[in-house]
ROLOZA-458499 format. One record per residue (C-alpha): x, y, z; residue in three letters. Coordinates in Angstrom, 1 decimal, decimal comma. Example, Ala and Ser with C-alpha at 12.3 -4.5 7.8 and 13.67 -1.06 7.14 Angstrom:
east/north/up/aa
12,3/-4,5/7,8/ALA
13,7/-1,1/7,1/SER
% end
This chain:
east/north/up/aa
15,9/-18,7/15,3/UNK
18,0/-21,9/15,7/UNK
20,2/-21,1/12,9/UNK
17,4/-20,9/10,3/UNK
17,0/-17,3/9,3/UNK
19,1/-14,4/7,9/UNK
17,6/-11,0/7,2/UNK
19,1/-9,2/4,3/UNK
18,9/-5,6/3,1/UNK
20,5/-2,9/1,0/UNK
20,8/0,6/2,5/UNK
22,1/4,0/1,8/UNK
21,6/6,9/4,3/UNK
18,9/5,2/6,3/UNK
19,6/6,4/9,8/UNK
16,0/7,7/10,1/UNK
14,3/4,4/9,8/UNK
17,1/1,7/10,3/UNK
16,9/1,6/14,1/UNK
13,2/0,6/14,1/UNK
13,7/-1,8/11,3/UNK
16,6/-3,7/12,9/UNK
14,9/-3,6/16,3/UNK
11,9/-5,5/14,9/UNK
14,0/-8,4/13,7/UNK
17,0/-8,6/16,0/UNK
15,4/-11,2/18,3/UNK
14,2/-13,5/15,3/UNK
17,1/-13,3/12,9/UNK
20,2/-15,5/13,4/UNK
22,1/-13,0/11,3/UNK
21,4/-9,6/9,8/UNK
23,3/-8,7/6,6/UNK
23,3/-5,0/5,6/UNK
24,8/-4,1/2,2/UNK
25,7/-0,4/2,3/UNK
26,0/1,3/-1,0/UNK
27,8/4,5/0,1/UNK
26,1/5,9/3,2/UNK
27,4/9,3/4,5/UNK
25,3/9,4/7,7/UNK
25,2/7,1/10,7/UNK
23,7/4,1/8,9/UNK
26,8/1,8/9,2/UNK
27,3/2,7/12,8/UNK
23,6/1,9/13,5/UNK
23,7/-1,4/11,7/UNK
26,9/-2,5/13,6/UNK
25,3/-1,5/16,9/UNK
22,6/-4,1/16,2/UNK
25,3/-6,7/15,5/UNK
24,6/-6,8/11,8/UNK
27,3/-7,9/9,3/UNK
27,9/-4,9/7,1/UNK
29,1/-5,3/3,5/UNK
30,2/-2,0/1,9/UNK
30,1/-1,7/-1,8/UNK
30,1/0,9/-4,5/UNK
26,6/1,5/-5,8/UNK
26,4/-0,5/-9,0/UNK
23,5/1,4/-10,4/UNK
21,5/-1,8/-10,3/UNK
19,2/-2,8/-7,5/UNK
19,4/-6,5/-8,3/UNK
23,1/-6,7/-8,3/UNK
23,1/-4,9/-4,8/UNK
20,5/-7,3/-3,5/UNK
22,4/-10,2/-4,7/UNK
25,5/-9,3/-2,8/UNK
23,5/-9,8/0,3/UNK
22,1/-13,1/-0,9/UNK
25,5/-14,3/-1,8/UNK
26,6/-13,9/1,9/UNK
23,6/-15,7/3,4/UNK
24,6/-18,9/5,3/UNK
21,2/-20,0/6,8/UNK
18,6/-22,1/5,1/UNK
16,1/-19,2/4,9/UNK
16,4/-15,5/4,1/UNK
13,9/-12,7/4,8/UNK
14,6/-9,7/2,4/UNK
13,6/-6,2/3,9/UNK
14,1/-2,6/3,2/UNK
15,4/-0,1/5,9/UNK
12,0/1,7/6,0/UNK
10,1/-1,5/6,8/UNK
9,4/-3,2/10,2/UNK
8,3/-6,7/11,0/UNK
5,0/-6,6/12,8/UNK
5,6/-7,9/16,3/UNK
2,4/-9,9/16,5/UNK
3,4/-11,8/13,4/UNK
6,6/-13,2/14,8/UNK
5,0/-16,6/15,5/UNK
3,7/-16,7/11,9/UNK
7,4/-16,2/10,6/UNK
8,7/-18,9/13,1/UNK
6,2/-21,5/12,0/UNK
6,7/-20,7/8,3/UNK
10,4/-21,6/8,4/UNK
10,4/-24,3/11,2/UNK
7,4/-26,2/9,6/UNK
7,4/-24,9/6,0/UNK
4,4/-25,3/3,8/UNK
6,5/-24,2/0,8/UNK
9,9/-23,1/-0,4/UNK
9,1/-19,4/-0,7/UNK
6,3/-17,1/0,6/UNK
4,5/-14,0/-0,7/UNK
4,1/-11,9/2,3/UNK
2,1/-8,7/3,0/UNK
3,7/-5,3/2,5/UNK
1,4/-2,9/4,3/UNK
2,3/0,7/3,1/UNK
1,2/3,6/5,2/UNK
0,8/7,2/4,0/UNK
0,7/10,4/5,9/UNK
-2,9/9,8/7,0/UNK
-3,8/6,8/9,0/UNK
-6,6/5,9/6,6/UNK
-4,3/5,8/3,5/UNK
-3,0/2,3/3,4/UNK
-2,3/0,0/0,5/UNK
-1,3/-3,7/0,6/UNK
0,7/-5,7/-1,8/UNK
2,0/-9,4/-1,8/UNK
5,7/-9,8/-2,6/UNK
8,1/-12,7/-2,5/UNK
10,4/-11,8/0,4/UNK
10,8/-15,0/2,4/UNK
12,4/-18,0/0,7/UNK
14,9/-20,7/1,0/UNK
18,5/-19,7/0,4/UNK
19,7/-21,3/-3,0/UNK
22,5/-20,3/-5,3/UNK
20,1/-20,1/-8,3/UNK
17,7/-17,7/-6,6/UNK
18,7/-14,2/-7,3/UNK
17,1/-10,9/-8,0/UNK
16,7/-9,6/-11,6/UNK
16,1/-6,0/-12,8/UNK
18,0/-2,8/-12,4/UNK
15,1/-1,3/-10,6/UNK
11,8/-2,7/-9,1/UNK
13,9/-5,8/-8,8/UNK
12,1/-9,2/-8,7/UNK
12,9/-12,6/-7,5/UNK
9,8/-14,4/-8,7/UNK
11,3/-15,5/-12,0/UNK
14,3/-17,3/-10,5/UNK
12,0/-18,9/-7,8/UNK
10,0/-20,3/-10,6/UNK
13,1/-21,6/-12,6/UNK
14,4/-23,2/-9,3/UNK
11,0/-25,1/-9,0/UNK
10,3/-23,6/-5,7/UNK
6,8/-23,9/-4,4/UNK
5,4/-20,4/-3,7/UNK
2,6/-19,9/-1,2/UNK
0,9/-17,0/0,4/UNK
1,6/-16,2/4,1/UNK
-0,1/-13,8/6,4/UNK
3,1/-12,2/7,5/UNK
3,2/-8,4/7,6/UNK
6,0/-5,8/7,0/UNK
5,0/-2,3/7,7/UNK
6,4/0,0/5,0/UNK
6,8/3,7/5,8/UNK
8,6/4,7/2,6/UNK
5,5/6,4/1,1/UNK
5,2/9,0/3,9/UNK
5,2/12,4/2,2/UNK
8,2/13,8/4,0/UNK
10,3/10,7/3,1/UNK
9,2/10,8/-0,6/UNK
10,1/14,5/-0,9/UNK
13,4/14,0/0,9/UNK
14,6/11,2/-1,4/UNK
13,4/12,7/-4,7/UNK
14,0/9,4/-6,5/UNK
11,8/9,9/-9,5/UNK
14,3/10,9/-12,0/UNK
16,8/8,2/-10,9/UNK
14,1/5,6/-11,1/UNK
13,0/6,7/-14,6/UNK
16,6/6,5/-15,9/UNK
17,1/3,0/-14,5/UNK
13,7/1,9/-16,0/UNK
14,7/3,3/-19,4/UNK
18,0/1,6/-19,3/UNK
16,5/-1,7/-18,3/UNK
13,8/-1,5/-21,1/UNK
16,4/-0,9/-23,7/UNK
18,0/-4,1/-22,8/UNK
14,7/-6,0/-22,1/UNK
12,1/-4,5/-24,4/UNK
9,5/-7,4/-23,7/UNK
9,5/-7,1/-19,9/UNK
5,9/-6,4/-19,2/UNK
6,4/-5,8/-15,5/UNK
9,0/-3,1/-16,1/UNK
6,8/-1,4/-18,8/UNK
4,0/-1,3/-16,2/UNK
6,4/0,2/-13,6/UNK
7,5/2,8/-16,3/UNK
3,9/3,7/-16,9/UNK
3,4/4,2/-13,2/UNK
6,5/6,4/-13,0/UNK
5,4/8,4/-16,0/UNK
1,9/8,9/-14,5/UNK
3,4/10,1/-11,2/UNK
5,4/12,8/-13,3/UNK
2,2/13,9/-15,0/UNK
3,5/12,6/-18,4/UNK
0,1/11,0/-19,2/UNK
0,4/10,5/-22,9/UNK
3,8/8,8/-22,5/UNK
2,4/6,8/-19,6/UNK
-0,5/5,6/-21,6/UNK
1,8/4,3/-24,4/UNK
3,9/2,5/-21,8/UNK
0,8/0,9/-20,2/UNK
-0,4/-0,3/-23,6/UNK
3,0/-1,8/-24,1/UNK
3,0/-3,6/-20,7/UNK
-0,2/-5,3/-21,6/UNK
1,3/-6,7/-24,8/UNK
3,6/-8,8/-22,6/UNK
1,4/-9,6/-19,6/UNK
-1,1/-12,3/-20,2/UNK
-4,6/-12,0/-18,6/UNK
-3,8/-15,0/-16,5/UNK
-0,7/-13,2/-15,0/UNK
-1,5/-11,9/-11,4/UNK
0,1/-8,6/-12,6/UNK
-2,7/-8,2/-15,3/UNK
-5,2/-6,5/-12,9/UNK
-2,6/-3,9/-11,9/UNK
-1,6/-3,1/-15,5/UNK
-5,2/-2,9/-16,6/UNK
-6,0/-0,5/-13,7/UNK
-3,1/1,7/-14,8/UNK
-4,3/1,7/-18,3/UNK
-7,8/2,8/-17,2/UNK
-6,4/5,6/-15,1/UNK
-4,2/6,9/-17,9/UNK
-7,1/6,8/-20,4/UNK
-9,1/8,9/-17,9/UNK
-6,2/11,3/-17,4/UNK
-5,9/11,8/-21,2/UNK
-9,7/12,6/-21,3/UNK
-10,6/9,3/-23,0/UNK
-13,5/8,5/-20,6/UNK
-15,2/5,9/-22,6/UNK
-12,1/3,9/-23,1/UNK
-11,3/4,2/-19,5/UNK
-14,6/2,7/-18,6/UNK
-14,2/0,0/-21,2/UNK
-10,9/-1,0/-19,8/UNK
-12,4/-1,3/-16,3/UNK
-15,4/-3,2/-17,7/UNK
-12,9/-5,7/-19,4/UNK
-11,2/-6,1/-16,0/UNK
-14,4/-6,6/-14,1/UNK
-15,4/-9,4/-16,5/UNK
-12,0/-11,1/-16,2/UNK
-11,6/-10,6/-12,5/UNK
-15,0/-9,7/-10,9/UNK
-13,6/-10,2/-7,3/UNK
-11,0/-7,5/-7,8/UNK
-12,8/-4,8/-5,9/UNK
-10,5/-2,0/-7,1/UNK
-11,8/-2,2/-10,7/UNK
-15,3/-1,4/-9,4/UNK
-14,0/1,3/-7,0/UNK
-12,1/3,2/-9,8/UNK
-15,0/2,9/-12,0/UNK
-17,1/4,5/-9,3/UNK
-14,6/7,3/-9,0/UNK
-14,7/8,0/-12,7/UNK
-18,6/8,1/-12,7/UNK
-18,4/10,6/-9,7/UNK
-16,0/12,7/-11,7/UNK
-18,4/12,6/-14,7/UNK
-21,5/13,5/-12,6/UNK
-23,0/10,1/-13,2/UNK
-24,1/9,5/-9,7/UNK
-26,5/6,6/-10,2/UNK
-23,7/4,6/-11,8/UNK
-21,3/5,7/-9,2/UNK
-23,8/4,4/-6,5/UNK
-24,1/1,1/-8,4/UNK
-20,3/0,7/-8,4/UNK
-19,8/1,5/-4,8/UNK
-22,6/-0,9/-3,7/UNK
-20,8/-3,6/-5,8/UNK
-17,6/-2,8/-3,8/UNK
-19,4/-3,3/-0,5/UNK
-21,0/-6,6/-1,8/UNK
-17,6/-8,0/-2,9/UNK
-15,7/-6,7/0,2/UNK
-11,9/-6,2/0,3/UNK
-10,0/-7,9/-2,6/UNK
-8,2/-11,0/-1,5/UNK
-5,4/-13,0/-3,1/UNK
-4,3/-10,2/-5,4/UNK
-0,8/-8,8/-5,7/UNK
-2,0/-5,3/-4,6/UNK
-5,1/-3,5/-3,4/UNK
-6,1/-0,2/-1,9/UNK
-7,3/-1,0/1,6/UNK
-10,8/0,3/2,2/UNK
-12,2/-0,1/-1,3/UNK
-14,4/-2,9/-0,1/UNK
-15,4/-1,3/3,2/UNK
-15,0/2,2/4,6/UNK
-13,8/4,0/1,5/UNK
-16,6/2,5/-0,5/UNK
-19,1/3,5/2,1/UNK
-17,8/7,1/2,2/UNK
-18,0/7,4/-1,7/UNK
-21,5/5,8/-1,6/UNK
-22,6/8,5/0,8/UNK
-21,3/11,1/-1,6/UNK
-23,2/9,5/-4,6/UNK
-26,4/9,4/-2,5/UNK
-26,0/13,0/-1,4/UNK
-25,5/14,2/-4,9/UNK
-28,8/12,5/-5,9/UNK
-30,6/14,4/-3,1/UNK
-30,9/11,4/-0,7/UNK
-29,5/13,2/2,2/UNK
-31,1/10,9/4,8/UNK
-29,5/7,7/3,5/UNK
-26,2/9,6/2,9/UNK
-26,1/10,6/6,6/UNK
-26,8/7,1/7,7/UNK
-24,1/5,8/5,5/UNK
-21,6/8,3/6,8/UNK
-22,5/7,4/10,3/UNK
-21,9/3,7/9,5/UNK
-18,5/4,6/8,1/UNK
-17,5/6,4/11,2/UNK
-18,7/3,5/13,3/UNK
-16,7/1,0/11,3/UNK
-13,7/3,2/10,7/UNK
-13,6/6,0/13,2/UNK
-10,1/7,2/12,1/UNK
-11,3/7,9/8,5/UNK
-11,3/11,7/8,7/UNK
-12,9/12,3/5,4/UNK
-16,2/10,6/6,6/UNK
-16,4/13,2/9,4/UNK
-15,9/16,0/7,0/UNK
-18,6/14,6/4,8/UNK
-21,0/14,6/7,8/UNK
-20,1/18,2/8,6/UNK
-21,0/19,1/5,0/UNK
-24,3/17,2/5,1/UNK
-25,3/18,8/8,4/UNK
-24,1/22,2/7,5/UNK
-26,2/24,8/9,3/UNK
-26,7/22,5/12,4/UNK
-25,1/23,4/15,6/UNK
-22,0/21,5/16,8/UNK
-24,1/20,1/19,7/UNK
-26,6/18,7/17,1/UNK
-23,8/17,1/15,1/UNK
-22,4/15,6/18,2/UNK
-25,8/14,2/19,2/UNK
-26,0/12,6/15,7/UNK
-22,6/10,9/16,0/UNK
-23,5/9,7/19,5/UNK
-26,0/7,3/17,8/UNK
-23,1/5,2/16,7/UNK
-20,2/6,2/19,0/UNK
-19,7/6,8/22,7/UNK
-18,8/10,4/23,6/UNK
-15,5/9,3/25,0/UNK
-14,6/7,8/21,6/UNK
-15,5/10,9/19,8/UNK
-13,2/13,0/22,0/UNK
-10,4/10,5/21,8/UNK
-10,6/10,2/18,0/UNK
-10,6/13,9/17,3/UNK
-7,9/14,7/19,9/UNK
-5,5/12,3/18,0/UNK
-5,8/14,3/14,8/UNK
-3,2/16,9/13,9/UNK
-4,1/20,4/12,6/UNK
-7,7/20,4/13,6/UNK
-10,1/22,4/11,4/UNK
-12,7/24,8/12,9/UNK
-15,5/22,2/12,4/UNK
-13,4/19,6/14,3/UNK
-12,6/21,9/17,1/UNK
-16,2/22,8/17,4/UNK
-17,4/19,3/17,5/UNK
-14,6/18,5/20,1/UNK
-15,9/21,1/22,4/UNK
-19,5/20,0/21,9/UNK
-18,5/16,5/22,7/UNK
-16,7/17,6/25,9/UNK
-19,9/19,6/26,9/UNK
-22,0/16,4/26,3/UNK
-19,6/14,4/28,5/UNK
-19,7/16,8/31,2/UNK
-23,6/16,7/31,2/UNK
-23,4/13,0/31,2/UNK
-21,2/12,9/34,3/UNK
-23,4/15,3/36,1/UNK
-26,6/13,3/35,5/UNK
% end
């Protein structure tokens, strides 16, 4: 890219994802720097095959130190930091080119789109990954390393950029394979001993403990994080949501709702607060309040300009949960219409189809197919279901009914 851009990453045993990662940037990066921390697979060979400059180091037990080895080697004006399990979205290459050839800032928060095992399970976060190369801009933190602090100290102007990296590291098989939880916890504890007032790391520690089902310890960590994270800090909404979830997991329902209500007052456009409250009301069989919350989610829409959000909480997921709240109140007709709208707007959201099967239990598969035909052509019904793995009996029955309907349509 006219000598402007270096892609930098740290790796260890990443042969599974590295080829796709490097292929996504090889035509836009002037140089690729790969810092290898002790791979025993084909990672180094793969990196070299893409023309990357490989720097081999001993793992320093500190992610920031490893990241900074790569930054120290950058020679171009701009650097894009990636992980091996990420890919640059091809359609966004022009966005990247414009951002560094005609910059609007010195650093950019870009979109990290994390995909899960199911196509409808997506979360997004904004992270500072594209920035000017500068000797004072370096990562900090043994784990969950951040560069925001040094960008601020270097007086770099940080702006949001609609540039996407697709992140695959949350796929179940990958998470199981890597089994990083214990390592992460140890690094977090080490960091917090040295930096006891780091609110961001206390939040990450709370998240780690929650994932390990250590809810009481996680709650204490979440409370600690909020002592050091001001309400004006963009991280506050994430820490507050974690606090609410841990209150609920420790069976402190009223405190959980109070935490969410405080969040809704402070940040009424953060849809995730209302969605989580709706989930809590559903779990507590308070269906009218659940309905209220999910309608509020749809009124707000997807959260914008926040560090992290669960994709769908302002659209298809909220519609699906609204249908559930309506059904539990005996309003089957509106619940059915809401599920059909969910399927129409987001046909790959499999839960909505299952919800419709449950509402129409007792109806024939042909009748269910006729109902879905109100919002979707029969060809799309077939195409959608055939793309799903491990079909249930209901899905197979509906697929056959849709094929019968298509045969009838072609004959007429």
